[in-house]
C-alpha positions as CSV (number, residue, x, y, z in Angstrom):
1,M,128.3,-64.5,46.0
2,E,128.1,-62.1,49.0
3,S,130.8,-59.9,47.5
4,R,128.9,-59.7,44.2
5,R,125.8,-58.6,46.1
6,S,127.9,-55.9,47.9
7,V,129.2,-54.6,44.6
8,G,125.6,-54.7,43.2
9,H,124.5,-52.5,46.1
10,L,127.3,-50.1,45.5
11,A,126.5,-50.0,41.8
12,A,122.9,-49.2,42.5
13,L,123.8,-46.5,45.0
14,F,126.3,-44.9,42.7
15,T,123.8,-44.9,39.9
16,I,121.1,-43.2,42.0
17,I,123.5,-40.6,43.2
18,I,124.3,-39.6,39.6
19,W,120.6,-39.8,38.5
20,G,119.6,-37.7,41.5
21,T,121.9,-34.9,40.4
22,T,120.9,-34.8,36.7
23,F,118.2,-32.3,37.3
24,I,120.9,-29.6,37.6
25,S,122.3,-30.4,34.1
26,T,118.8,-30.7,32.7
27,K,117.8,-27.4,34.2
28,V,120.8,-25.6,32.6
29,L,120.1,-27.2,29.2
30,L,116.4,-26.5,29.2
31,V,117.2,-22.8,28.7
32,D,118.1,-23.5,25.0
33,F,117.0,-27.1,24.5
34,K,113.6,-28.8,24.4
35,P,113.2,-31.9,26.7
36,V,113.1,-34.3,23.7
37,E,116.3,-32.8,22.3
38,I,118.1,-33.4,25.5
39,L,116.8,-36.9,25.6
40,F,117.8,-37.7,22.1
41,F,121.3,-36.2,22.3
42,R,122.2,-37.9,25.6
43,F,121.3,-41.4,24.5
44,V,122.9,-41.0,21.1
45,M,126.0,-39.9,22.9
46,G,125.7,-42.8,25.4
47,F,125.3,-45.3,22.6
48,A,128.4,-43.9,20.8
49,A,130.4,-44.1,24.0
50,L,129.4,-47.7,24.6
51,L,130.3,-48.6,21.0
52,L,133.7,-47.0,21.4
53,V,134.4,-48.8,24.7
54,C,133.2,-52.2,23.4
55,P,132.9,-52.4,19.6
56,H,132.4,-56.1,19.6
57,R,129.2,-57.4,17.9
58,M,126.8,-59.4,20.0
59,K,125.3,-62.5,18.4
60,L,122.0,-63.5,20.0
61,G,120.8,-67.0,20.5
62,D,117.2,-66.7,19.2
63,C,114.5,-64.3,18.1
64,R,112.9,-64.3,21.6
65,Q,116.0,-62.7,23.0
66,E,115.9,-60.0,20.3
67,V,112.3,-59.2,21.2
68,T,113.3,-58.8,24.8
69,F,115.9,-56.2,23.8
70,V,113.4,-54.4,21.6
71,L,110.9,-54.2,24.5
72,A,113.6,-53.1,26.9
73,G,114.6,-50.3,24.6
74,L,111.0,-49.2,24.0
75,C,110.2,-49.2,27.7
76,G,113.3,-48.0,29.5
77,I,114.8,-45.6,27.0
78,C,111.9,-44.3,24.9
79,L,108.6,-44.5,26.7
80,Y,109.7,-43.9,30.2
81,Y,111.5,-40.6,29.5
82,L,108.9,-39.4,27.0
83,L,106.1,-40.0,29.4
84,E,108.0,-38.4,32.3
85,N,108.7,-35.3,30.2
86,I,105.2,-35.0,28.9
87,A,103.8,-35.5,32.4
88,L,105.9,-32.5,33.6
89,T,104.2,-30.3,31.1
90,Y,100.8,-31.1,32.6
91,T,101.4,-31.4,36.3
92,M,103.7,-30.2,39.1
93,A,107.2,-31.6,39.3
94,S,106.5,-32.6,42.9
95,N,103.6,-34.8,41.8
96,V,105.8,-36.5,39.2
97,G,108.5,-37.0,41.7
98,V,106.2,-38.8,44.1
99,I,104.4,-40.9,41.5
100,I,107.6,-42.1,39.8
101,S,108.8,-43.4,43.2
102,V,105.9,-45.9,43.0
103,A,108.0,-47.8,40.4
104,P,109.5,-50.3,43.0
105,F,106.0,-51.4,43.9
106,F,105.0,-52.1,40.3
107,T,108.4,-53.9,39.9
108,A,107.6,-56.1,42.9
109,I,104.1,-57.0,41.5
110,L,105.5,-57.8,38.0
111,S,108.3,-59.8,39.5
112,R,105.8,-62.1,41.2
113,L,104.0,-62.5,38.0
114,F,106.9,-63.1,35.6
115,L,110.1,-63.8,37.6
116,R,110.3,-66.9,39.8
117,S,113.9,-66.1,40.7
118,E,113.1,-63.0,42.7
119,G,111.7,-64.9,45.7
120,K,108.7,-64.1,47.9
121,L,107.7,-60.6,48.9
122,R,107.6,-60.2,52.7
123,A,105.5,-57.7,54.8
124,N,108.7,-55.7,55.3
125,F,108.8,-54.8,51.7
126,F,105.3,-53.2,51.7
127,F,105.9,-51.5,55.1
128,G,109.2,-50.1,53.7
129,F,107.3,-48.9,50.6
130,V,104.7,-47.0,52.7
131,V,107.4,-45.4,54.9
132,A,109.5,-44.4,51.9
133,M,106.6,-43.1,49.9
134,A,105.6,-40.9,52.9
135,G,109.1,-39.6,53.1
136,V,109.2,-38.9,49.3
137,A,105.9,-37.1,49.6
138,L,107.2,-34.9,52.4
139,I,110.3,-34.0,50.4
140,S,108.3,-33.4,47.1
141,F,105.5,-31.3,48.7
142,N,107.8,-29.4,51.1
143,G,106.4,-25.9,51.1
144,S,103.9,-26.5,48.3
145,R,100.3,-27.7,48.1
146,L,99.1,-30.8,46.5
147,E,97.5,-30.1,43.1
148,L,96.0,-33.0,41.2
149,N,96.0,-33.0,37.4
150,P,94.5,-36.2,36.0
151,T,96.3,-36.1,32.7
152,G,99.8,-35.4,34.0
153,D,99.4,-37.7,37.0
154,I,98.2,-40.6,34.9
155,L,101.1,-40.1,32.6
156,A,103.5,-40.2,35.6
157,V,101.9,-43.4,36.8
158,L,102.3,-44.9,33.3
159,A,106.0,-43.8,33.4
160,A,106.5,-45.6,36.7
161,F,104.8,-48.8,35.3
162,V,106.9,-48.6,32.2
163,W,110.1,-48.4,34.3
164,A,109.0,-51.4,36.2
165,C,108.5,-53.3,32.9
166,Y,112.1,-52.2,32.0
167,S,113.4,-53.6,35.3
168,I,111.8,-57.0,34.7
169,L,113.0,-57.1,31.1
170,T,116.6,-56.1,32.3
171,R,116.5,-59.0,34.8
172,K,115.4,-61.3,32.0
173,I,118.2,-60.0,29.8
174,S,120.8,-60.6,32.5
175,S,119.9,-64.3,32.4
176,F,121.1,-64.5,28.8
177,G,124.7,-64.4,29.9
178,Y,125.9,-61.6,27.7
179,P,128.3,-58.8,28.9
180,V,126.4,-55.9,30.5
181,I,128.0,-53.2,28.2
182,L,126.8,-55.1,25.1
183,T,123.3,-55.6,26.4
184,T,123.0,-52.0,27.5
185,R,124.3,-50.8,24.1
186,R,121.7,-53.0,22.3
187,T,118.9,-51.6,24.5
188,F,120.0,-48.0,23.7
189,F,119.9,-48.8,20.0
190,Y,116.3,-49.9,20.1
191,G,115.4,-47.0,22.4
192,I,116.8,-44.5,20.0
193,L,115.2,-46.2,17.1
194,F,111.7,-45.9,18.8
195,M,112.5,-42.3,19.8
196,V,113.1,-41.1,16.2
197,P,109.4,-41.0,15.1
198,A,108.5,-39.0,18.3
199,L,111.0,-36.3,17.3
200,F,108.7,-35.1,14.5
201,F,105.9,-34.5,17.0
202,F,108.0,-32.4,19.4
203,D,109.6,-29.8,17.1
204,F,113.0,-31.4,17.3
205,E,116.0,-29.3,16.0
206,I,119.6,-30.6,15.5
207,G,121.2,-27.2,16.2
208,L,124.6,-28.6,17.1
209,E,126.0,-25.0,17.2
210,R,124.4,-24.7,20.6
211,F,127.1,-27.0,22.0
212,A,129.7,-24.3,21.2
213,D,128.6,-23.0,24.6
214,M,130.9,-24.8,27.1
215,A,128.2,-25.0,29.7
216,H,125.9,-26.8,27.3
217,L,128.7,-29.1,26.2
218,L,129.8,-30.1,29.7
219,N,126.2,-30.7,30.8
220,I,125.2,-32.9,27.9
221,L,128.5,-34.8,28.3
222,Y,127.5,-35.4,32.0
223,L,124.1,-36.6,30.9
224,G,125.3,-38.6,27.9
225,L,128.5,-40.3,29.3
226,G,127.7,-40.3,33.0
227,A,124.0,-40.6,33.5
228,S,123.3,-42.6,30.4
229,A,126.2,-44.7,29.2
230,F,127.9,-45.4,32.5
231,C,124.9,-45.4,34.8
232,F,122.7,-47.6,32.7
233,V,125.6,-50.1,32.7
234,T,126.0,-49.9,36.5
235,W,122.2,-50.1,37.0
236,N,121.9,-53.1,34.7
237,F,124.8,-54.8,36.6
238,A,123.0,-54.1,39.9
239,V,119.8,-55.7,38.5
240,K,121.9,-58.7,37.4
241,A,123.5,-59.0,40.8
242,L,120.6,-58.2,43.2
243,G,117.5,-58.8,41.2
244,A,114.9,-56.4,39.8
245,V,113.0,-55.8,43.1
246,K,116.0,-55.1,45.4
247,T,117.6,-52.8,42.9
248,S,114.4,-50.8,42.2
249,V,114.0,-49.8,45.8
250,Y,117.0,-47.5,45.4
251,I,114.7,-45.3,43.5
252,Y,113.4,-44.1,46.9
253,M,116.8,-42.3,47.2
254,V,116.4,-40.1,44.2
255,P,114.5,-37.3,46.0
256,V,117.0,-37.6,48.9
257,I,119.9,-37.0,46.6
258,T,118.0,-34.2,44.9
259,V,117.6,-32.5,48.3
260,V,121.2,-32.9,49.3
261,T,122.4,-31.6,45.9
262,S,120.0,-28.6,46.1
263,V,121.5,-27.7,49.5
264,L,125.2,-28.2,48.5
265,V,125.1,-26.8,44.9
266,L,122.1,-24.5,44.7
267,K,122.4,-23.3,48.3
268,E,118.7,-24.0,49.0
269,P,117.6,-23.9,52.6
270,V,117.1,-27.1,54.7
271,T,113.7,-27.5,56.3
272,W,112.6,-29.9,59.1
273,V,110.0,-31.3,56.6
274,S,112.7,-32.2,54.1
275,L,114.9,-33.7,56.9
276,V,112.1,-35.9,58.2
277,G,111.2,-36.9,54.6
278,T,114.9,-37.8,54.0
279,V,115.1,-40.0,57.1
280,M,111.8,-41.7,56.2
281,A,112.9,-42.4,52.6
282,V,116.2,-43.9,53.7
283,A,114.4,-45.9,56.4
284,G,112.0,-47.3,53.9
285,L,114.8,-48.3,51.6
286,F,116.5,-50.3,54.5
287,L,113.2,-51.9,55.5
288,S,112.6,-53.1,51.9
289,E,116.2,-54.3,51.6
290,Y,115.8,-56.3,54.9
291,S,112.8,-57.9,53.4
292,G,114.7,-59.1,50.4
293,K,117.5,-60.5,52.6
294,E,114.9,-62.4,54.6
295,S,113.4,-63.8,51.4
296,R,116.7,-65.2,50.3
297,E,117.2,-67.0,53.6
298,N,113.9,-68.7,53.1
299,E,114.4,-69.8,49.5
């Protein structure tokens, strides 16, 4: 059991490292692609990859399980990314980065309401949340000023809440006992299905000739095969092994990975503010994880 938890932590950390670097690929693709086009192509590619890896059909036990998959696809694949992308058009990226990091808090609240298996929330979780959020804020607003935009900020809050819903639904799906690849593929299917109507509102173009550019092709492959197909499987495995709350706190690491990647790849300068923020975000993660361990011992 302990080894399974260790693998779960490694899976969550690996996933966050990949997700924290996707901004580089997205930045390259945004020159010639709209956000909704990147979103659609990456998840269609991810679904196709999972279908090739595991073409077996999954037979569900009842309609309630199917509804859970439908809601997971709607929340985690369609609504979360659409809300996040739309939020970025209304408010600063730094605002969105901070607000999205509130997702673990929403996950913790929802888990207490809907999941008995997650255990009790200790004071350490909330203290870790405050420390991590302070660190994320320092990283995100490093060198910039806070500018509130109600529309964009509210959309970002909704995106964080929707991701929390996805985490709870994923935890529920993990209790069904199906292979993670198959459950992830089914979630992708419903997410893409819900995404299709939205394409008509965002000026979507197929334009496959754009992938003749090797930079475009490699970056969409990274997003589709790595960040989508592989990482959603590893994330869902982590949720299954650790629980929704303990896995969600790894979201605090996304801004940290972004800072490290910016320094190593984009050669951006390191400031004392970003260093302090990084230390605080990591400290918040460990504090929250310690809380989860303490909860298990008292169950």
